[in-house]
N, C-alpha and C positions, 0 to 999 in steps of 0.2 A: 512614752512619757517616763520621767524619772522623778524620784523623791530627792529633794535637796534640803540641806539644813535651813532652818528658819532664818538664821542670820544672813544667809546669802540671798533671800527672797523677800525680805520685808524692809530692808534699809532704805531703798529708793522707790519713789513713786512710779518710776518707769518700769519696775517689776510689778506689773499690773494684774489684778485678779479678774481675768476675762470671763470666768465662769465659776460655778460652784457645783460640785457633784454631791448631792445630799446622801447618797448611799454610804460611801466611806467617809463622808464629811471632809472633803478636800477641795481646796481652791485650785483652779488652773491658773498658774502664774505665767505671764507671757510678756516679753519686753515690748514696750510701747513708747514712742516718742511723744513729747508734749504737743507738738503741732498735729500729729495724727489723732490724738485724743480730742483736741480742741475742735477739729474740723468734723469729726464723726457725729452724725445725727443720732446714732444708736450705738451703744457699746455692747454689741452682741456679735453674732456670727457675720453680720454685714461688715464688720471691720476687715474681714479677709485674713489671710495668713494661715500658716499650717499649725493649727492648734494641737495637732498630735505631738508637736515638739514642746508643748508647754510643760512646765515643772509643776508637780503636784505638791500641795502644801496642806497638811492637816490643820484644821482651824485651831486645834488645841496648841499648835506650835507658834501661833502669832503672839508675840510678847504683849503681856498686859501693860496698860499705861496707868500711872498713878492718878491721872486726871482724864475725864471723858474727852474724846475728840470734839473739836469745835468747828465742824464744817458749816458753811452756809447751806441752807436747805431750801429747795424749791419743789413743793408738792403741787400737783395739778390734777384736774379731773378729766384730762384727755381732750384733744381737739380744741384747745383754748390758747394756742400760740405759745405754749411752754418752751418748745424748742427755739423759737424765735427769741424769746426773752433770755433763755439760757445762753444762746450764742452771743447775744449783745452784752451780757454781763460777764464777759471774760476779757482778759488781756494777757495772752500767753507770753511767757510761762509764769508770770506773776500770779495771775488768777486763771484757773482752768475750770471749765464747767464739765462735769461728768454726766453725760446725758443718757439716762436709762441703763445703768450697768446691769448686765445679764446676771451677775452673781446675786444682786438684790432681787431680781425677778424670780430666780430659782428658790430663794428663801421664802418669798411671798407665796409661791405655789406650794412649797413644803408645809407652810403654816396651815394650809387647808386640811391636811391629813395628820399633822403631828401636834402634840400639846405644846403650849408656849414655852415651857421650860426646856424643850429640846431645840427650840429655835433661837433662844436668847444668846447662847454661847457663840454659835456661828455668826449671828447678826452683829454681836459686839465686835467680833474679829473682822468682819468685812467692813464695818464702819471705820475701824481703826486703819485698815489698809487704804480705803478710799479717801480718807482725810489727809493723807500725807501730802505735803506741799511739793510742787514741782520746781520750786526755786526757794532760796533763802528768804524767810519771812513771807512766803507766798500763801495764798488761800485757795481752798477748793470749794466749789459750789457743786453740791450733789443734787441732781434732779432725778429722783426715782421714777420708774414707770408708774402710771396711775394705778396699775394693777398691784403695786406694792402699797397702796393706801391702807390695806388691812394691817400693815406693819407700822402705820403712822405713829400710834401712841408709843410703841416700843422704840422706834427710831428717835423720837423726841426725848424719851427717858434715858437713852444710852448716849446722847450727845449733849453738848452744852452751848451750841451756837443758836443763832436766830433763824427763823424760817418765814417764807412767804407761802401762803395758800392761794394759788391761782385757780380761777374757775371761770366758767361761762354761765349764762342763764340757761334754763332748761330749753327754751326754744332754740337758742344758738346751738346747744348740744345736739338736739334732734336733727337740726338742719345739717350739722357737720357729719352726723352718722349717715344721713341719707346721701350726702355728697359722695361718700365713699362706698356706696352700694355698687355691685353686689358683694364685694369682698368684706364689707363691714358687717354683713348679716351674722356670720358665724362669730366674728370677733366680739361684737357687742353682746351677743347672747352669752358668750363665755365670760365676758367682763361682769355681766349682771350676776351670774352664778358666783364668780370669784369674790366679788365685793359685797354681795348681800349676806354672806355667811356670818352668823353671830352678831347681826345688827338688831337694833330695836325694830326696824322695819320688817325684817324677816319674821321675828317673833309675832309682831302685830298681824301680819298677813297669814301666819300659820302655814307657810309653804316650805318645803325642803329647799335648801340653798341650791341644789343641783337640778331643780325643776327645769324643764325645757320651755323657756319663755318665748312668747311671740316677739317679733322684732320690736314692735311698738312698746310692749311691756318692758323689754330688755333696755331700751333707751331710757325710759323713765326711771326704772329701778336702779340702773347703773348710776345715773346722775344723783338720785336721792340718797343712795347708800353712801356715796362719797361726801355729799353735803352733810349727812349725819355724822360722819367721822370728823369733818371739819367742826361741826357744832360741838361735839364732845371735846375736841382738842382746845377750841377757843374757850370753852367754859372752864377747862382745867388749867388754863394758862396763868397760873399764879405768878410766875416769874416774868411775865410780859415779854415773851420771846416770839410771839406770832403776830403777823399782820396778814389780812386777806386782800386779794386784788382781783377785781372784776376785769376780765379780758377787754371789755369795751372801754373801760377807763384807760387802760394802757394804749389801746389803738387810737383813742381820741387825743392823746397827748404823750407820744412816745418819749420825747426828750426829758420831760419833767418826771414821768413815772419811772423810767429806767434809772434816772439819777436817784429818785427816792428809794428804789429797790436796792441800788448799790450802797446807799448810805445806811439803810436799815440793816442790811446784811453785813455791813462793815467790811466791804471788799477792798477798800483803799484804792480804787481806780480813779485817776484824775479826771476832772470835768472835760477837758479837751479830748481825752481818749474816749470817754463815753460818748461824747457828741459825734465823734467820727464813726464809732461803731454803730450808733443809731442810724446815721446816714447810710452806712453800708448795708447793715443787716435788714433794715426795714424796706429795702429795695430789691431783695432777692428771696427766693424760696428757701425757707429754713431747712427743709429736708433735702433739697437739691440746690445747693448754693451756686451752681453754675447757671441756674435759670433765674430770670428776673421775675419779680412779683411784688406789687405795691398795693396801696390802699384802694385805688380805683379798680384794679383787677380783682381784689378780694370782694369788693362790693358787687361787682358784676357777677361773679360766680355765685355769691349768696343769693342774689335776685333770681338767677336762673334756677337754682336748686329749690328755692321757695315756690316758684311757679310750678315746677315739675312735681313737687312732693307736698303740695298744699294740703291734700286730703290726709296724708300721713301725719303731718304736723298738727292738724286740727284734731285728729283722733287721739294722738298722744297727749295733747294738752287737755282734752275732754276727759280722758281716762285718769290722768293725773289729778285733775280738779275733783272728780267724783270719788275716786278710790284711794289715792295715795296721799294727797295733801292733808286730809283730815287726821291721818295717823303718822305723818312724817315728822321727824325731828329736825328743826331748822335752828341756825344760830340765833341766840338772843342778842348778842353783841358781835357783829362781824369784825370789829376792830379794823376797819378798812384803811389800807395804806394811803390811798389818795386823800381821804379826809384828814389823816394825820399830817400830810404835807401841807394842806391848805390852812390848817389851824395856826 
């Protein structure tokens, strides 16, 4: 790797921050084409390529802007069709969806160990880099990993665009976690630790954030910790930049809800283009676009998982009802996107 002047690595969106090294505080900048970024389900090592050839860029070298960047933002609680929605809400190169950039994930992890003032500078810099358009007058949609929801307040404060808060119900979340077993066991436990830290829920439970939770506990705590962050963000939304979206509302009416998202986020995608994208993306697997996947297949898999893990779901909902619901913080006003469109 080599160090290059900031002017040569920040001018074009194609000079992409594929990673962030929190030790020296450097971004790894690697050339990426718009189509490659648009097709990728995850902007991490799964992109491929020889990252040892990346250029290192100190975050302090990223030129400051006089105005905060205005990307469209799509936050989510995991396992709620966020990749599907992000894929549909793009029209390369005019509108590009950046799906779970690794650099943001690294900063979210660093925030567990470092004070906020040490994270804000690099976070401001990465948001500046990720918000660069891929064409004249283009827009970027940033979909952070749900594990970056601990940065949600800071991301909103450092940007000026609108956001959608996508979520599923607790039963849907537990079902999705079970569907991904056994691999999901470790991942969901880690998500619970990561997202519970410094929440009202953690303080009410009086447990250390890095406690080794049972899988059922981890599912419930992961969901509630994220909904608490949504509740706080919605309550503080004085500028009316946020709308929430239930996954089931989207799946029940993809054309209208996708159009509503595009309008709310001011993406500027034409109606005919959006309609075509809905027809394409909702008929294939968002993580593996070479595989078909539609509403009937989704319903079939859900029914199979519910039958297999009915006892796990029942136990999770019972524990949530008895232990977590009485102390959980939920949104007072969800500001739902679907209701806004019907009004």
